[in-house]
N, CA, C and O atoms as CSV, one atom per row, in Angstrom:
chain,resi,resn,atom,element,x,y,z
A,1,MET,N,N,16.948,-1.623,21.491
A,1,MET,CA,C,16.333,-1.625,20.166
A,1,MET,C,C,15.806,-0.234,19.870
A,1,MET,O,O,15.311,0.460,20.759
A,2,ALA,N,N,15.915,0.163,18.620
A,2,ALA,CA,C,15.351,1.429,18.152
A,2,ALA,C,C,14.557,1.156,16.883
A,2,ALA,O,O,15.081,0.588,15.926
A,3,VAL,N,N,13.307,1.558,16.878
A,3,VAL,CA,C,12.448,1.390,15.705
A,3,VAL,C,C,12.466,2.691,14.926
A,3,VAL,O,O,12.324,3.768,15.504
A,4,SER,N,N,12.642,2.593,13.609
A,4,SER,CA,C,12.743,3.814,12.811
A,4,SER,C,C,11.592,4.013,11.837
A,4,SER,O,O,11.279,5.153,11.493
A,5,ALA,N,N,10.950,2.936,11.379
A,5,ALA,CA,C,9.876,3.085,10.390
A,5,ALA,C,C,9.137,1.760,10.254
A,5,ALA,O,O,9.615,0.719,10.704
A,6,LEU,N,N,7.983,1.815,9.636
A,6,LEU,CA,C,7.214,0.614,9.341
A,6,LEU,C,C,7.862,-0.116,8.170
A,6,LEU,O,O,8.129,0.492,7.133
A,7,ASN,N,N,8.117,-1.410,8.327
A,7,ASN,CA,C,8.672,-2.200,7.234
A,7,ASN,C,C,7.558,-2.707,6.331
A,7,ASN,O,O,7.592,-2.484,5.121
A,8,HIS,N,N,6.580,-3.380,6.900
A,8,HIS,CA,C,5.427,-3.852,6.138
A,8,HIS,C,C,4.320,-4.217,7.109
A,8,HIS,O,O,4.534,-4.294,8.319
A,9,LEU,N,N,3.148,-4.438,6.566
A,9,LEU,CA,C,2.062,-4.992,7.352
A,9,LEU,C,C,1.513,-6.168,6.575
A,9,LEU,O,O,1.605,-6.221,5.349
A,10,ASN,N,N,0.944,-7.107,7.304
A,10,ASN,CA,C,0.397,-8.298,6.680
A,10,ASN,C,C,-1.104,-8.326,6.899
A,10,ASN,O,O,-1.580,-8.232,8.030
A,11,VAL,N,N,-1.842,-8.457,5.813
A,11,VAL,CA,C,-3.291,-8.593,5.868
A,11,VAL,C,C,-3.601,-10.047,5.549
A,11,VAL,O,O,-3.259,-10.546,4.477
A,12,ARG,N,N,-4.252,-10.719,6.489
A,12,ARG,CA,C,-4.638,-12.116,6.265
A,12,ARG,C,C,-6.065,-12.159,5.739
A,12,ARG,O,O,-6.945,-11.437,6.209
A,13,THR,N,N,-6.268,-13.019,4.757
A,13,THR,CA,C,-7.568,-13.112,4.110
A,13,THR,C,C,-7.913,-14.569,3.840
A,13,THR,O,O,-7.090,-15.461,4.048
A,14,THR,N,N,-9.113,-14.798,3.384
A,14,THR,CA,C,-9.506,-16.141,2.961
A,14,THR,C,C,-9.124,-16.305,1.494
A,14,THR,O,O,-8.951,-15.311,0.789
A,15,PRO,N,N,-8.990,-17.539,1.026
A,15,PRO,CA,C,-8.702,-17.728,-0.395
A,15,PRO,C,C,-9.745,-17.050,-1.288
A,15,PRO,O,O,-9.411,-16.534,-2.355
A,16,GLU,N,N,-11.007,-17.051,-0.852
A,16,GLU,CA,C,-12.081,-16.449,-1.649
A,16,GLU,C,C,-11.939,-14.927,-1.752
A,16,GLU,O,O,-12.395,-14.335,-2.730
A,17,ASN,N,N,-11.324,-14.298,-0.774
A,17,ASN,CA,C,-11.173,-12.838,-0.766
A,17,ASN,C,C,-9.816,-12.355,-1.273
A,17,ASN,O,O,-9.555,-11.152,-1.292
A,18,MET,N,N,-8.957,-13.277,-1.682
A,18,MET,CA,C,-7.589,-12.912,-2.074
A,18,MET,C,C,-7.578,-11.854,-3.182
A,18,MET,O,O,-6.905,-10.832,-3.052
A,19,GLU,N,N,-8.311,-12.090,-4.263
A,19,GLU,CA,C,-8.275,-11.153,-5.388
A,19,GLU,C,C,-8.943,-9.822,-5.045
A,19,GLU,O,O,-8.460,-8.766,-5.454
A,20,ALA,N,N,-10.039,-9.860,-4.303
A,20,ALA,CA,C,-10.696,-8.613,-3.893
A,20,ALA,C,C,-9.776,-7.792,-2.996
A,20,ALA,O,O,-9.771,-6.563,-3.067
A,21,THR,N,N,-9.002,-8.466,-2.159
A,21,THR,CA,C,-8.062,-7.770,-1.279
A,21,THR,C,C,-6.955,-7.121,-2.101
A,21,THR,O,O,-6.611,-5.960,-1.880
A,22,ARG,N,N,-6.399,-7.871,-3.049
A,22,ARG,CA,C,-5.365,-7.307,-3.926
A,22,ARG,C,C,-5.913,-6.094,-4.671
A,22,ARG,O,O,-5.252,-5.059,-4.743
A,23,GLU,N,N,-7.122,-6.218,-5.225
A,23,GLU,CA,C,-7.719,-5.113,-5.978
A,23,GLU,C,C,-7.912,-3.880,-5.104
A,23,GLU,O,O,-7.677,-2.762,-5.562
A,24,PHE,N,N,-8.332,-4.059,-3.865
A,24,PHE,CA,C,-8.528,-2.924,-2.955
A,24,PHE,C,C,-7.228,-2.141,-2.788
A,24,PHE,O,O,-7.210,-0.924,-2.969
A,25,TYR,N,N,-6.153,-2.825,-2.449
A,25,TYR,CA,C,-4.888,-2.127,-2.210
A,25,TYR,C,C,-4.281,-1.594,-3.507
A,25,TYR,O,O,-3.533,-0.617,-3.480
A,26,GLU,N,N,-4.589,-2.209,-4.619
A,26,GLU,CA,C,-4.100,-1.721,-5.909
A,26,GLU,C,C,-4.903,-0.505,-6.366
A,26,GLU,O,O,-4.320,0.514,-6.739
A,27,GLU,N,N,-6.237,-0.600,-6.341
A,27,GLU,CA,C,-7.083,0.482,-6.841
A,27,GLU,C,C,-7.062,1.717,-5.955
A,27,GLU,O,O,-6.939,2.835,-6.456
A,28,PHE,N,N,-7.179,1.529,-4.649
A,28,PHE,CA,C,-7.337,2.681,-3.764
A,28,PHE,C,C,-6.027,3.266,-3.290
A,28,PHE,O,O,-5.980,4.442,-2.928
A,29,MET,N,N,-4.966,2.488,-3.280
A,29,MET,CA,C,-3.695,3.001,-2.790
A,29,MET,C,C,-2.641,3.087,-3.875
A,29,MET,O,O,-1.569,3.653,-3.661
A,30,GLY,N,N,-2.936,2.530,-5.035
A,30,GLY,CA,C,-1.961,2.579,-6.117
A,30,GLY,C,C,-0.791,1.630,-5.922
A,30,GLY,O,O,0.225,1.758,-6.605
A,31,LEU,N,N,-0.915,0.672,-4.994
A,31,LEU,CA,C,0.157,-0.301,-4.796
A,31,LEU,C,C,0.136,-1.294,-5.947
A,31,LEU,O,O,-0.911,-1.566,-6.534
A,32,LYS,N,N,1.303,-1.826,-6.258
A,32,LYS,CA,C,1.421,-2.762,-7.374
A,32,LYS,C,C,1.929,-4.108,-6.874
A,32,LYS,O,O,2.858,-4.159,-6.067
A,33,PRO,N,N,1.323,-5.209,-7.350
A,33,PRO,CA,C,1.857,-6.512,-6.960
A,33,PRO,C,C,3.240,-6.699,-7.569
A,33,PRO,O,O,3.491,-6.296,-8.705
A,34,GLY,N,N,4.129,-7.311,-6.806
A,34,GLY,CA,C,5.492,-7.515,-7.284
A,34,GLY,C,C,6.094,-8.786,-6.730
A,34,GLY,O,O,5.389,-9.685,-6.272
A,35,TYR,N,N,7.409,-8.842,-6.782
A,35,TYR,CA,C,8.138,-10.028,-6.339
A,35,TYR,C,C,7.689,-10.461,-4.946
A,35,TYR,O,O,7.501,-9.640,-4.048
A,36,ARG,N,N,7.526,-11.762,-4.796
A,36,ARG,CA,C,7.229,-12.381,-3.502
A,36,ARG,C,C,7.938,-13.724,-3.484
A,36,ARG,O,O,7.861,-14.470,-4.461
A,37,PRO,N,N,8.627,-14.052,-2.396
A,37,PRO,CA,C,9.289,-15.360,-2.347
A,37,PRO,C,C,8.304,-16.494,-2.597
A,37,PRO,O,O,7.097,-16.330,-2.424
A,38,ASN,N,N,8.821,-17.623,-2.997
A,38,ASN,CA,C,8.001,-18.782,-3.331
A,38,ASN,C,C,7.585,-19.515,-2.055
A,38,ASN,O,O,8.069,-20.610,-1.768
A,39,PHE,N,N,6.677,-18.891,-1.293
A,39,PHE,CA,C,6.178,-19.506,-0.070
A,39,PHE,C,C,5.262,-20.676,-0.418
A,39,PHE,O,O,4.873,-20.850,-1.572
A,40,THR,N,N,4.925,-21.471,0.588
A,40,THR,CA,C,4.052,-22.632,0.378
A,40,THR,C,C,2.575,-22.266,0.462
A,40,THR,O,O,1.718,-23.147,0.403
A,41,PHE,N,N,2.272,-20.995,0.596
A,41,PHE,CA,C,0.883,-20.532,0.690
A,41,PHE,C,C,0.704,-19.356,-0.258
A,41,PHE,O,O,1.666,-18.635,-0.525
A,42,PRO,N,N,-0.513,-19.144,-0.778
A,42,PRO,CA,C,-0.745,-18.070,-1.741
A,42,PRO,C,C,-0.697,-16.693,-1.091
A,42,PRO,O,O,-0.868,-16.547,0.120
A,43,GLY,N,N,-0.464,-15.702,-1.917
A,43,GLY,CA,C,-0.469,-14.333,-1.425
A,43,GLY,C,C,0.112,-13.365,-2.431
A,43,GLY,O,O,0.495,-13.739,-3.540
A,44,TYR,N,N,0.167,-12.119,-2.019
A,44,TYR,CA,C,0.755,-11.047,-2.821
A,44,TYR,C,C,1.615,-10.179,-1.924
A,44,TYR,O,O,1.353,-10.054,-0.727
A,45,TRP,N,N,2.640,-9.582,-2.505
A,45,TRP,CA,C,3.346,-8.473,-1.876
A,45,TRP,C,C,3.018,-7.258,-2.725
A,45,TRP,O,O,3.276,-7.242,-3.929
A,46,MET,N,N,2.450,-6.245,-2.096
A,46,MET,CA,C,2.005,-5.038,-2.784
A,46,MET,C,C,3.022,-3.924,-2.524
A,46,MET,O,O,3.322,-3.590,-1.377
A,47,TYR,N,N,3.538,-3.363,-3.605
A,47,TYR,CA,C,4.664,-2.436,-3.540
A,47,TYR,C,C,4.256,-0.984,-3.696
A,47,TYR,O,O,3.348,-0.648,-4.457
A,48,VAL,N,N,4.956,-0.126,-2.951
A,48,VAL,CA,C,4.993,1.306,-3.198
A,48,VAL,C,C,6.438,1.564,-3.630
A,48,VAL,O,O,7.371,1.423,-2.839
A,49,GLY,N,N,6.603,1.942,-4.887
A,49,GLY,CA,C,7.964,2.053,-5.419
A,49,GLY,C,C,8.625,0.687,-5.397
A,49,GLY,O,O,8.084,-0.277,-5.939
A,50,ASP,N,N,9.808,0.601,-4.765
A,50,ASP,CA,C,10.506,-0.681,-4.704
A,50,ASP,C,C,10.384,-1.344,-3.334
A,50,ASP,O,O,11.166,-2.234,-2.997
A,51,HIS,N,N,9.401,-0.907,-2.548
A,51,HIS,CA,C,9.237,-1.447,-1.194
A,51,HIS,C,C,7.913,-2.206,-1.057
A,51,HIS,O,O,6.853,-1.650,-1.346
A,52,PRO,N,N,7.963,-3.474,-0.619
A,52,PRO,CA,C,6.733,-4.250,-0.422
A,52,PRO,C,C,6.060,-3.874,0.899
A,52,PRO,O,O,6.356,-4.464,1.938
A,53,LEU,N,N,5.166,-2.905,0.858
A,53,LEU,CA,C,4.564,-2.326,2.059
A,53,LEU,C,C,3.457,-3.190,2.652
A,53,LEU,O,O,3.375,-3.335,3.872
A,54,VAL,N,N,2.599,-3.768,1.799
A,54,VAL,CA,C,1.481,-4.582,2.275
A,54,VAL,C,C,1.661,-6.008,1.767
A,54,VAL,O,O,1.740,-6.245,0.561
A,55,HIS,N,N,1.725,-6.951,2.699
A,55,HIS,CA,C,1.771,-8.367,2.357
A,55,HIS,C,C,0.365,-8.922,2.547
A,55,HIS,O,O,-0.274,-8.669,3.568
A,56,ILE,N,N,-0.108,-9.668,1.580
A,56,ILE,CA,C,-1.427,-10.294,1.661
A,56,ILE,C,C,-1.204,-11.800,1.667
A,56,ILE,O,O,-0.526,-12.336,0.790
A,57,SER,N,N,-1.774,-12.476,2.653
A,57,SER,CA,C,-1.624,-13.926,2.729
A,57,SER,C,C,-2.921,-14.545,3.229
A,57,SER,O,O,-3.787,-13.860,3.773
A,58,THR,N,N,-3.038,-15.857,3.032
A,58,THR,CA,C,-4.232,-16.547,3.504
A,58,THR,C,C,-4.069,-16.905,4.975
A,58,THR,O,O,-2.957,-17.079,5.473
A,59,ARG,N,N,-5.195,-17.009,5.648
A,59,ARG,CA,C,-5.193,-17.448,7.043
A,59,ARG,C,C,-4.923,-18.947,7.077
A,59,ARG,O,O,-5.483,-19.694,6.275
A,60,PRO,N,N,-4.071,-19.397,7.996
A,60,PRO,CA,C,-3.885,-20.847,8.104
A,60,PRO,C,C,-5.104,-21.479,8.766
A,60,PRO,O,O,-5.812,-20.812,9.520
A,61,PRO,N,N,-5.358,-22.761,8.491
A,61,PRO,CA,C,-6.467,-23.426,9.177
A,61,PRO,C,C,-6.256,-23.379,10.689
A,61,PRO,O,O,-5.120,-23.363,11.163
A,62,LYS,N,N,-7.349,-23.357,11.439
A,62,LYS,CA,C,-7.235,-23.321,12.910
A,62,LYS,C,C,-6.384,-24.491,13.391
A,62,LYS,O,O,-6.494,-25.614,12.900
A,63,GLY,N,N,-5.536,-24.190,14.365
A,63,GLY,CA,C,-4.685,-25.222,14.939
A,63,GLY,C,C,-3.362,-25.400,14.228
A,63,GLY,O,O,-2.544,-26.221,14.644
A,64,THR,N,N,-3.133,-24.639,13.152
A,64,THR,CA,C,-1.855,-24.718,12.446
A,64,THR,C,C,-1.271,-23.321,12.352
A,64,THR,O,O,-2.006,-22.333,12.362
A,65,GLY,N,N,0.005,-23.238,12.265
A,65,GLY,CA,C,0.663,-21.942,12.107
A,65,GLY,C,C,0.576,-21.102,13.370
A,65,GLY,O,O,0.071,-21.553,14.398
A,66,PRO,N,N,1.073,-19.874,13.282
A,66,PRO,CA,C,1.065,-19.008,14.458
A,66,PRO,C,C,-0.349,-18.626,14.875
A,66,PRO,O,O,-1.254,-18.555,14.044
A,67,THR,N,N,-0.524,-18.388,16.138
A,67,THR,CA,C,-1.825,-17.980,16.665
A,67,THR,C,C,-2.157,-16.592,16.149
A,67,THR,O,O,-1.326,-15.687,16.211
A,68,GLN,N,N,-3.359,-16.424,15.643
A,68,GLN,CA,C,-3.818,-15.139,15.125
A,68,GLN,C,C,-5.138,-14.795,15.787
A,68,GLN,O,O,-5.928,-15.688,16.091
A,69,PRO,N,N,-5.389,-13.509,16.018
A,69,PRO,CA,C,-6.696,-13.152,16.568
A,69,PRO,C,C,-7.803,-13.531,15.591
A,69,PRO,O,O,-7.629,-13.458,14.375
A,70,ASP,N,N,-8.947,-13.938,16.146
A,70,ASP,CA,C,-10.077,-14.320,15.299
A,70,ASP,C,C,-10.765,-13.113,14.690
A,70,ASP,O,O,-11.440,-13.231,13.667
A,71,ASP,N,N,-10.598,-11.953,15.309
A,71,ASP,CA,C,-11.252,-10.762,14.785
A,71,ASP,C,C,-10.453,-9.531,15.192
A,71,ASP,O,O,-9.395,-9.646,15.811
A,72,LEU,N,N,-10.953,-8.376,14.849
A,72,LEU,CA,C,-10.222,-7.145,15.134
A,72,LEU,C,C,-10.157,-6.834,16.615
A,72,LEU,O,O,-9.348,-6.000,17.023
A,73,ASP,N,N,-10.979,-7.474,17.436
A,73,ASP,CA,C,-10.913,-7.248,18.875
A,73,ASP,C,C,-9.728,-7.965,19.499
A,73,ASP,O,O,-9.503,-7.843,20.703
A,74,GLY,N,N,-8.978,-8.697,18.719
A,74,GLY,CA,C,-7.856,-9.459,19.243
A,74,GLY,C,C,-6.586,-8.655,19.392
A,74,GLY,O,O,-5.517,-9.242,19.558
A,75,GLY,N,N,-6.656,-7.341,19.341
A,75,GLY,CA,C,-5.479,-6.521,19.560
A,75,GLY,C,C,-5.065,-5.700,18.358
A,75,GLY,O,O,-4.163,-4.871,18.466
A,76,PHE,N,N,-5.690,-5.904,17.230
A,76,PHE,CA,C,-5.339,-5.148,16.028
A,76,PHE,C,C,-6.446,-4.159,15.749
A,76,PHE,O,O,-7.593,-4.552,15.534
A,77,GLY,N,N,-6.116,-2.876,15.750
A,77,GLY,CA,C,-7.141,-1.859,15.555
A,77,GLY,C,C,-7.333,-1.469,14.108
A,77,GLY,O,O,-8.414,-1.668,13.552
A,78,HIS,N,N,-6.301,-0.916,13.484
A,78,HIS,CA,C,-6.399,-0.485,12.094
A,78,HIS,C,C,-5.006,-0.207,11.557
A,78,HIS,O,O,-4.022,-0.214,12.297
A,79,ILE,N,N,-4.943,0.038,10.255
A,79,ILE,CA,C,-3.694,0.458,9.630
A,79,ILE,C,C,-3.909,1.856,9.084
A,79,ILE,O,O,-5.022,2.210,8.695
A,80,ALA,N,N,-2.851,2.650,9.055
A,80,ALA,CA,C,-2.970,4.039,8.602
A,80,ALA,C,C,-1.829,4.372,7.656
A,80,ALA,O,O,-0.694,3.934,7.843
A,81,PHE,N,N,-2.156,5.157,6.636
A,81,PHE,CA,C,-1.186,5.551,5.629
A,81,PHE,C,C,-1.271,7.049,5.389
A,81,PHE,O,O,-2.367,7.610,5.366
A,82,TYR,N,N,-0.130,7.705,5.210
A,82,TYR,CA,C,-0.138,9.060,4.679
A,82,TYR,C,C,-0.567,8.951,3.229
A,82,TYR,O,O,-0.190,8.002,2.542
A,83,ALA,N,N,-1.348,9.906,2.755
A,83,ALA,CA,C,-1.865,9.820,1.391
A,83,ALA,C,C,-2.088,11.208,0.813
A,83,ALA,O,O,-2.133,12.199,1.542
A,84,THR,N,N,-2.226,11.266,-0.491
A,84,THR,CA,C,-2.651,12.468,-1.206
A,84,THR,C,C,-3.734,12.038,-2.189
A,84,THR,O,O,-3.827,10.861,-2.535
A,85,GLY,N,N,-4.554,12.986,-2.639
A,85,GLY,CA,C,-5.613,12.678,-3.594
A,85,GLY,C,C,-6.940,12.380,-2.925
A,85,GLY,O,O,-7.595,11.393,-3.262
A,86,LEU,N,N,-7.344,13.218,-1.982
A,86,LEU,CA,C,-8.581,13.004,-1.228
A,86,LEU,C,C,-9.806,12.922,-2.137
A,86,LEU,O,O,-10.583,11.973,-2.036
A,87,ALA,N,N,-9.986,13.894,-3.015
A,87,ALA,CA,C,-11.177,13.915,-3.876
A,87,ALA,C,C,-11.243,12.665,-4.749
A,87,ALA,O,O,-12.309,12.070,-4.907
A,88,GLU,N,N,-10.113,12.271,-5.311
A,88,GLU,CA,C,-10.060,11.081,-6.161
A,88,GLU,C,C,-10.385,9.820,-5.350
A,88,GLU,O,O,-11.102,8.940,-5.827
A,89,THR,N,N,-9.864,9.739,-4.139
A,89,THR,CA,C,-10.116,8.575,-3.290
A,89,THR,C,C,-11.593,8.470,-2.938
A,89,THR,O,O,-12.175,7.387,-3.003
A,90,LYS,N,N,-12.198,9.592,-2.566
A,90,LYS,CA,C,-13.625,9.585,-2.239
A,90,LYS,C,C,-14.454,9.172,-3.451
A,90,LYS,O,O,-15.416,8.416,-3.314
A,91,ALA,N,N,-14.095,9.657,-4.629
A,91,ALA,CA,C,-14.825,9.295,-5.848
A,91,ALA,C,C,-14.722,7.794,-6.114
A,91,ALA,O,O,-15.710,7.165,-6.493
A,92,LYS,N,N,-13.539,7.215,-5.920
A,92,LYS,CA,C,-13.365,5.775,-6.129
A,92,LYS,C,C,-14.186,4.969,-5.126
A,92,LYS,O,O,-14.841,3.994,-5.493
A,93,LEU,N,N,-14.147,5.382,-3.863
A,93,LEU,CA,C,-14.925,4.679,-2.842
A,93,LEU,C,C,-16.417,4.773,-3.139
A,93,LEU,O,O,-17.140,3.784,-3.023
A,94,ASP,N,N,-16.877,5.967,-3.525
A,94,ASP,CA,C,-18.289,6.153,-3.878
A,94,ASP,C,C,-18.677,5.272,-5.064
A,94,ASP,O,O,-19.739,4.649,-5.056
A,95,ALA,N,N,-17.818,5.221,-6.081
A,95,ALA,CA,C,-18.110,4.428,-7.277
A,95,ALA,C,C,-18.227,2.940,-6.950
A,95,ALA,O,O,-18.999,2.223,-7.587
A,96,LYS,N,N,-17.469,2.479,-5.969
A,96,LYS,CA,C,-17.512,1.073,-5.562
A,96,LYS,C,C,-18.584,0.801,-4.511
A,96,LYS,O,O,-18.803,-0.347,-4.122
A,97,GLY,N,N,-19.252,1.860,-4.052
A,97,GLY,CA,C,-20.278,1.691,-3.029
A,97,GLY,C,C,-19.720,1.365,-1.654
A,97,GLY,O,O,-20.413,0.778,-0.823
A,98,LEU,N,N,-18.469,1.745,-1.411
A,98,LEU,CA,C,-17.843,1.485,-0.116
A,98,LEU,C,C,-18.072,2.663,0.819
A,98,LEU,O,O,-17.893,3.819,0.435
A,99,SER,N,N,-18.461,2.365,2.024
A,99,SER,CA,C,-18.702,3.431,2.994
A,99,SER,C,C,-17.375,3.906,3.583
A,99,SER,O,O,-16.376,3.187,3.581
A,100,TYR,N,N,-17.400,5.130,4.082
A,100,TYR,CA,C,-16.209,5.680,4.727
A,100,TYR,C,C,-16.633,6.749,5.714
A,100,TYR,O,O,-17.733,7.298,5.642
A,101,GLU,N,N,-15.737,7.024,6.628
A,101,GLU,CA,C,-15.958,8.058,7.636
A,101,GLU,C,C,-14.871,9.108,7.481
A,101,GLU,O,O,-13.688,8.789,7.356
A,102,GLU,N,N,-15.292,10.358,7.492
A,102,GLU,CA,C,-14.351,11.470,7.375
A,102,GLU,C,C,-14.164,12.110,8.743
A,102,GLU,O,O,-15.122,12.314,9.489
A,103,ARG,N,N,-12.907,12.421,9.056
A,103,ARG,CA,C,-12.625,13.027,10.350
A,103,ARG,C,C,-11.527,14.080,10.192
A,103,ARG,O,O,-10.342,13.747,10.203
A,104,PRO,N,N,-11.918,15.351,10.045
A,104,PRO,CA,C,-10.892,16.391,9.970
A,104,PRO,C,C,-10.233,16.591,11.336
A,104,PRO,O,O,-10.909,16.644,12.363
A,105,THR,N,N,-8.928,16.700,11.330
A,105,THR,CA,C,-8.174,16.996,12.553
A,105,THR,C,C,-7.231,18.160,12.258
A,105,THR,O,O,-6.019,17.979,12.141
A,106,PRO,N,N,-7.813,19.374,12.138
A,106,PRO,CA,C,-7.016,20.523,11.713
A,106,PRO,C,C,-5.864,20.853,12.654
A,106,PRO,O,O,-4.846,21.383,12.209
A,107,ASP,N,N,-6.000,20.554,13.945
A,107,ASP,CA,C,-4.890,20.827,14.858
A,107,ASP,C,C,-3.648,20.020,14.498
A,107,ASP,O,O,-2.523,20.428,14.790
A,108,GLU,N,N,-3.862,18.878,13.864
A,108,GLU,CA,C,-2.752,18.032,13.435
A,108,GLU,C,C,-2.397,18.264,11.964
A,108,GLU,O,O,-1.406,17.723,11.474
A,109,GLY,N,N,-3.203,19.066,11.260
A,109,GLY,CA,C,-2.953,19.309,9.842
A,109,GLY,C,C,-3.315,18.131,8.962
A,109,GLY,O,O,-2.791,17.984,7.858
A,110,VAL,N,N,-4.224,17.284,9.458
A,110,VAL,CA,C,-4.554,16.046,8.758
A,110,VAL,C,C,-6.064,15.917,8.602
A,110,VAL,O,O,-6.832,16.294,9.486
A,111,PHE,N,N,-6.468,15.377,7.459
A,111,PHE,CA,C,-7.859,14.999,7.223
A,111,PHE,C,C,-7.877,13.479,7.137
A,111,PHE,O,O,-7.298,12.903,6.216
A,112,GLN,N,N,-8.536,12.829,8.086
A,112,GLN,CA,C,-8.565,11.375,8.130
A,112,GLN,C,C,-9.794,10.849,7.398
A,112,GLN,O,O,-10.890,11.396,7.519
A,113,LEU,N,N,-9.590,9.780,6.640
A,113,LEU,CA,C,-10.677,9.078,5.980
A,113,LEU,C,C,-10.516,7.602,6.325
A,113,LEU,O,O,-9.463,7.012,6.080
A,114,PHE,N,N,-11.569,7.005,6.896
A,114,PHE,CA,C,-11.541,5.603,7.304
A,114,PHE,C,C,-12.477,4.798,6.416
A,114,PHE,O,O,-13.588,5.234,6.116
A,115,THR,N,N,-12.022,3.615,5.994
A,115,THR,CA,C,-12.858,2.671,5.265
A,115,THR,C,C,-12.455,1.268,5.700
A,115,THR,O,O,-11.638,1.114,6.607
A,116,ARG,N,N,-13.010,0.259,5.073
A,116,ARG,CA,C,-12.656,-1.126,5.391
A,116,ARG,C,C,-12.285,-1.862,4.113
A,116,ARG,O,O,-12.896,-1.664,3.063
A,117,ASP,N,N,-11.274,-2.714,4.222
A,117,ASP,CA,C,-10.905,-3.538,3.076
A,117,ASP,C,C,-11.841,-4.752,3.024
A,117,ASP,O,O,-12.695,-4.893,3.900
A,118,PRO,N,N,-11.704,-5.636,2.016
A,118,PRO,CA,C,-12.627,-6.769,1.898
A,118,PRO,C,C,-12.589,-7.750,3.072
A,118,PRO,O,O,-13.459,-8.614,3.180
A,119,ASN,N,N,-11.590,-7.627,3.950
A,119,ASN,CA,C,-11.479,-8.509,5.111
A,119,ASN,C,C,-11.955,-7.841,6.387
A,119,ASN,O,O,-11.765,-8.370,7.482
A,120,ASP,N,N,-12.574,-6.678,6.242
A,120,ASP,CA,C,-13.090,-5.898,7.356
A,120,ASP,C,C,-11.980,-5.243,8.179
A,120,ASP,O,O,-12.208,-4.836,9.318
A,121,VAL,N,N,-10.781,-5.142,7.604
A,121,VAL,CA,C,-9.688,-4.421,8.254
A,121,VAL,C,C,-9.942,-2.931,8.060
A,121,VAL,O,O,-10.185,-2.479,6.941
A,122,ILE,N,N,-9.886,-2.171,9.145
A,122,ILE,CA,C,-10.076,-0.724,9.050
A,122,ILE,C,C,-8.806,-0.113,8.471
A,122,ILE,O,O,-7.706,-0.346,8.971
A,123,VAL,N,N,-8.974,0.671,7.408
A,123,VAL,CA,C,-7.858,1.341,6.750
A,123,VAL,C,C,-8.078,2.840,6.871
A,123,VAL,O,O,-9.130,3.356,6.493
A,124,GLU,N,N,-7.078,3.536,7.402
A,124,GLU,CA,C,-7.132,4.991,7.567
A,124,GLU,C,C,-6.164,5.633,6.586
A,124,GLU,O,O,-5.011,5.219,6.465
A,125,PHE,N,N,-6.652,6.648,5.892
A,125,PHE,CA,C,-5.802,7.453,5.024
A,125,PHE,C,C,-5.702,8.841,5.639
A,125,PHE,O,O,-6.719,9.456,5.959
A,126,CYS,N,N,-4.488,9.333,5.805
A,126,CYS,CA,C,-4.244,10.656,6.394
A,126,CYS,C,C,-3.829,11.611,5.280
A,126,CYS,O,O,-2.702,11.558,4.788
A,127,PHE,N,N,-4.760,12.488,4.890
A,127,PHE,CA,C,-4.520,13.450,3.822
A,127,PHE,C,C,-4.127,14.797,4.423
A,127,PHE,O,O,-4.520,15.110,5.547
A,128,PRO,N,N,-3.353,15.597,3.684
A,128,PRO,CA,C,-3.092,16.964,4.156
A,128,PRO,C,C,-4.420,17.706,4.305
A,128,PRO,O,O,-5.287,17.603,3.436
A,129,ILE,N,N,-4.584,18.442,5.386
A,129,ILE,CA,C,-5.843,19.140,5.670
A,129,ILE,C,C,-6.226,20.088,4.534
A,129,ILE,O,O,-7.410,20.338,4.309
A,130,GLU,N,N,-5.241,20.611,3.825
A,130,GLU,CA,C,-5.520,21.522,2.709
A,130,GLU,C,C,-6.370,20.853,1.641
A,130,GLU,O,O,-7.174,21.516,0.986
A,131,GLU,N,N,-6.201,19.539,1.456
A,131,GLU,CA,C,-6.989,18.838,0.439
A,131,GLU,C,C,-8.469,18.832,0.785
A,131,GLU,O,O,-9.307,18.859,-0.116
A,132,SER,N,N,-8.810,18.797,2.059
A,132,SER,CA,C,-10.229,18.826,2.427
A,132,SER,C,C,-10.820,20.194,2.139
A,132,SER,O,O,-11.986,20.293,1.757
A,133,LYS,N,N,-10.047,21.238,2.314
A,133,LYS,CA,C,-10.516,22.594,2.007
A,133,LYS,C,C,-10.722,22.754,0.505
A,133,LYS,O,O,-11.691,23.376,0.068
A,134,GLU,N,N,-9.806,22.190,-0.286
A,134,GLU,CA,C,-9.934,22.243,-1.745
A,134,GLU,C,C,-11.166,21.464,-2.194
A,134,GLU,O,O,-11.885,21.907,-3.090
A,135,ALA,N,N,-11.415,20.313,-1.583
A,135,ALA,CA,C,-12.571,19.491,-1.948
A,135,ALA,C,C,-13.872,20.205,-1.604
A,135,ALA,O,O,-14.834,20.144,-2.370
A,136,GLN,N,N,-13.909,20.880,-0.461
A,136,GLN,CA,C,-15.109,21.619,-0.068
A,136,GLN,C,C,-15.366,22.773,-1.027
A,136,GLN,O,O,-16.516,23.044,-1.371
A,137,ALA,N,N,-14.322,23.451,-1.460
A,137,ALA,CA,C,-14.469,24.577,-2.378
A,137,ALA,C,C,-14.995,24.113,-3.735
A,137,ALA,O,O,-15.712,24.850,-4.412
A,138,ALA,N,N,-14.637,22.889,-4.130
A,138,ALA,CA,C,-15.063,22.356,-5.427
A,138,ALA,C,C,-16.511,21.871,-5.408
A,138,ALA,O,O,-17.126,21.719,-6.464
A,139,GLU,N,N,-17.059,21.628,-4.220
A,139,GLU,CA,C,-18.432,21.102,-4.135
A,139,GLU,C,C,-19.467,22.163,-4.412
A,139,GLU,O,O,-20.665,21.880,-4.380
């Protein structure tokens, strides 16, 4: 087997958090809800261009469906995306009152920004390091 790229990731949420989860991936990442097969459970497929990158679905009741970790300690650490628009992203997070952690990694040419979605999933955005220098100059 040879793996070449990420096809999609699935974020499981509660029915109560479904819309907040969709809004997070739409507002902060610019993903758009699009076609999703007619499954027997609610959810969204969030697209970048014509590719459904993030699938959002509800958690099945305990004892049904595939076994899932109860929390992030169950083997899932975080998801990471290449991104552009550092200053705009920080402004959006600030406006929503969402906390984030900044981690410049100049040796890698990346400025990392970590936040959490409404389901407490850690989301990392990897911006070009030049954007952090531009943001500092503007402050």
